[in-house]
N, C-alpha and C positions, 0 to 999 in steps of 0.2 A: 182129711184122713189120708195117710200115706198108703197107696195101693201098690207101689213098686218099690223095690229096695233102692237106696241112695248110695252112690259111690262118689268119693272125693278123689279127683284126679290131679296129678301134677302135669301141667301143660307148659312145656318149654317153648312150644311153637315149632319144634322139629317134627320130622316125618313120623317117628315112632310114637311120640306123645299124642300127635293128632289122630293117628290110627287107633290108639288105645281108647280114645274117647268114643269113637264111632262103634268100635267092636263091643265095648262094654255096654253101650246103650242098646245095640242090637241083641245082646245076650240077655236083656230083660231089666236093666237098671236105669233109673234116672241118674244124671251125672251133674256134678258141680265141680268146677276146676279152679285151681290155684296157680298163680305164677309169682315166683319170688324175685324181688330185686335184692341182690346180694352186695352191690357196690363193685362187682367185678365183671359185669355184663358188658360186652363190646357194644351192643346196640344202645344201651343206656348211656354209655360213655360218649359215643358219637353224637347222640342227641344233646347231651349237656355241653359238650365243647362247641357244637354248632357246625359239625362237618357238613359241607355241601358238595363234596366231590364224589359222594356215593349216596344212593337212596337210603334214607333212615326209616326203618319200619320195625314195629314190634310185631314179630310173627305170631306171638301168642294171641294178641288181640285180633290179628287178621284171621288166624285159624279158628278162633272161637266164634267169630262172626260168620265165617264160612260154614261151619258145621252146626251152628246154633247152640253152642254150649255156654251156659252161664260161667263167667270168669271173674275172679277177684284177684287184684294185684296187691301183694303184701311186701312192704319194705322191711327186710330183716337184716339190713346191712350192719347195724350197730351190734347185734348179737352174733352175726356171722364172722366178723373180723377176729374176735378172740379164738374162735375155732380154727381159722386159717393159720393163726400164729402158733398154735400148739395142737395139731391134730393127733389124736390118740393112735391112729393107724398110719401115720406118716404121709409122705408125699408121693406123687407119681413121678414122671420124668422131670417135671418142673416144680412149680409151687402149688400144684393141684392136689388137694387132699380129698380125692374122689370118694373114698369109702366114708370118711367123716362127713363129707358134704351130703351124701345120700342119707345117712343116719339123721343129720340135722334137719333136712327137709321133710323126711318122713315123720319125724317126731312132731314137727309143726303141723303136718297134715293130719296126724293122729289126734292132736289137740283140737284141730278144727272139726274133725269127724265127730269127736265126742260132744263138742258144743252143738253141732248141727243135728245130732241124733242120727247120723248116717250109719250105714252097715259095714262099710269097708273102704279102704284106700286102694287106688289103682295107679299104675305107672306104665310107661311105654318101654320098660327095660326088656331086652332080648338076651336070652342066655348065650354067652360066648361072644357077644358083640364087643365088649371091652375086656382086655386081658386081666385087669385087676379087680374091678368092681362088679363085673357081670358074669363071672363063673358061678356055678351052682353053689359052691361052698360059701362064696362071698355073699351071694344073694340071701342065703339062709341066715348067715351071721348078721347082715344088715337088718333083715326083717326082725330078728330077735332083739337086737340092740335098740331098735326103734320102738319096741313094745307093740309090734303088729303081727305077732305070730298067728297065722291062720286067718288074718284079716287083710293081707296085702295081695291083691290080685295083679298079676302081670299077664294081661289078656293076649298079648302077642306070642307068649311062650307057655301059656297055661297048660297045654296038653303034654308037655314034657316036664312039668313040675307037679309036686303033690297038690291035690285039690285043696282049695281054701274052704273055709266054713261056708261062705256064700254058695260055692259050687256043691258042696256035700249036702246042704239043706235044700237045694233047688231054687234058691233065690236067683242064681245065675245059671243059664243054660250052658254047660261046659262044651256041648257040641258046637256051639257058635264061636268058641274061642279058637286060638291057633297054636301051632307048635313050632314057631320060627326059632332058628338058632344060627349062630355064626355071624361073621362080619359082613357078609354080602347083604345088599339091600334090595335086590331085584324083587323078591316076594312082596316086600313092603311097598315098593314103587308100583308094582302091578295092582296091589290092593288099593292104594291111593287113587290110581287111575279109575278103578272100578267104582269107588265112592265119589269120584269127582273132586277130590281134595287137591288143591293147587297152591294154597297160600303158605305152605310150610317152608321153613328155611332149608337150605340145601343140606343133604345128609353129610354128617361129619364136618359141618361148616365152621366149627371153632367159635363158640359164642362166649367163652370164658377166658379172660385175660390170664388166669392162673395156669392155663395150659401153654401159654406163649413163652418161648425161651427168652427173648430180649426183655419182655416185661418182668419175668421172674428174676432175671439177673439184676434189674433195678430194685426189685423188692428185697432181694437178698442183700444188696448193697446198703439199703436203708437200715435194715436190721443189724448188719455188721457194724455200721458206723454210728448208730444211735440207739440200738436196741428196740425192743417192742414196747417199752414202757411209754405210755402216753400217746401211742400211735392212734390216729383217728382215721375214719373212713375217707375224709378229704385228702389226707396225706397219701394214702395209697391210690386214690383216684388220679392224682397228678402224675403218677408213674406211667400212665398211658398217654401222656402229653409230651411231645417234643423229644429232642435228643438230650441225653443226660451226661454230664461230665463231672468227674470227681477230681478235686484239686488237693484236698487234704481230708483227714477224718471228720473235720467240722465244716467243710466248704464244698458245695457243688453248684453247678449252673445248669439251667434248663433252657434250651434254645429251640424256638418254634420251628416247625417244618413247613407250615403253610399259613395262609391268611387267617383261617379260623383259629388255629392254635396261637398265632401271634395275638389276636384279639382276646382270646381267653387268658393268656399269660399277662397281658396288659391289665386285665381286670383284677388279677389276683396278686398284684405286687405287694400290697399290705405294707409291712415294715421292711420288705426286701429291697435291695438295689435292683433296678431294671437297667438293661443295656440295649443300645441300638446304634447302628452305623450312621455317621453323619455324611450326607451328600450322596448316598446310594440307597437303593432299595435293599432291604435286608431283614433279617429276623428280629423278633423281640426276644430278649432273654431275661430271665430272672435269676438272681444269685441268692442262694440260701446259705446263710452263715456270714461271718465277718471276714472281710478281705484283707490279707496282709500285703505289704508293699509290692513284693514281686508277683503277686497273683493278679493284680490289675492288668498287667500286660498279657499274661497268659489267657485270662478270660476274654479280654478285648480281641486278641488274635484269633480265637476260635469263633467269636461272633462275626468278625470280619471275614473269616473263611467261608461262611455261608451267605455272604452278601453278594450283590452285583459287582462290588469292588474287589473281589477275591484275587484278581490278577494285578492289582495295583502294588507298587513298591511300598507305599505307605498309606495308611488309612486311619481316620479318626473315629473313635467309638465314645459315645457319651453314656455315662452312668448317672442315674437319677434315683434319689430316695427322698420322698417328701419334697421339701423346698431346696434340698441340696443337690448340686450337679457337679460332675467331674468329667473332664475329657481326657482321653488317653490316645496317643498316636502310636501305631504299631504296624508291623508287617503281618499280613494274613498268615495264619498258621499253616504249616505243612501237613500233608496227610499223615506222616509219621508221628508228628506231635499230637495231632487229634486222636490218633489211635491209642496213645499212652494215657489219655485222660477220659476217653469215652467208656461209659459203663455198658 
């Protein structure tokens, strides 16, 4: 028999979402947390590529373990991509559809809440922390569009927002909630210290590729040269790997930046040409599209540019596809030429 109300929380692993869990629990509710894999998460990307030059950690899992919160990881990437390609509320500075993203996740949380027989959904949102999606008018609109009017608790800013149904009926002790606002994080950091929470990701740490300018430029390039029709999650995942170069509307090359990316690209050649320098250490590259006569030299010169033979007058690059191999001798590309092709 349920003796305490149940709240469903969105746990990103950041500071605010971690605090929202503890505050909601202290205000009188049991909690159950959700973490969504969208296909655009930097941590998930690094794990899949096999990055070893930085620690790979899922902060949501770490925070959940530290605070003792039940956590379920949900892969929503297939449903998430169409939203990213056509957001109702548009994009932020880059390809980040922040308002549509919040609505999407909150709808998922509402569905989970209804299946679990829970009483409300809660998040770590703070009024005024983000200029587009966390002003009061946007928070109200997101709540309404997600179908959570009166059932969406934002415990870190609750005292400067209208009371939710859980607060009005006494399921949640409003006096134990907070009234944080603005972009500063000192009150939250102080509260985390008080609770002994240390496993959260750094505030404003940038966990989504869609907020990244270079990544967004590659995403826009794919859409501009191939459209969104038939685009898959794997297609946009690769945008976070390597240096990308555009040679024509139907031809691009991806050149690895480190050993992990080289190994990853070597595994995903499929029906594509791969390219590598002969006789020197250098990157692995894959070529997406069919190569015309003059483009062999252009691609080879860029691959050579990033090899240990970049100062040689002449260097050989081998292209391989299946059982077919082709060698091209070229001069490593100049910085100016690289700039004309890099996305």
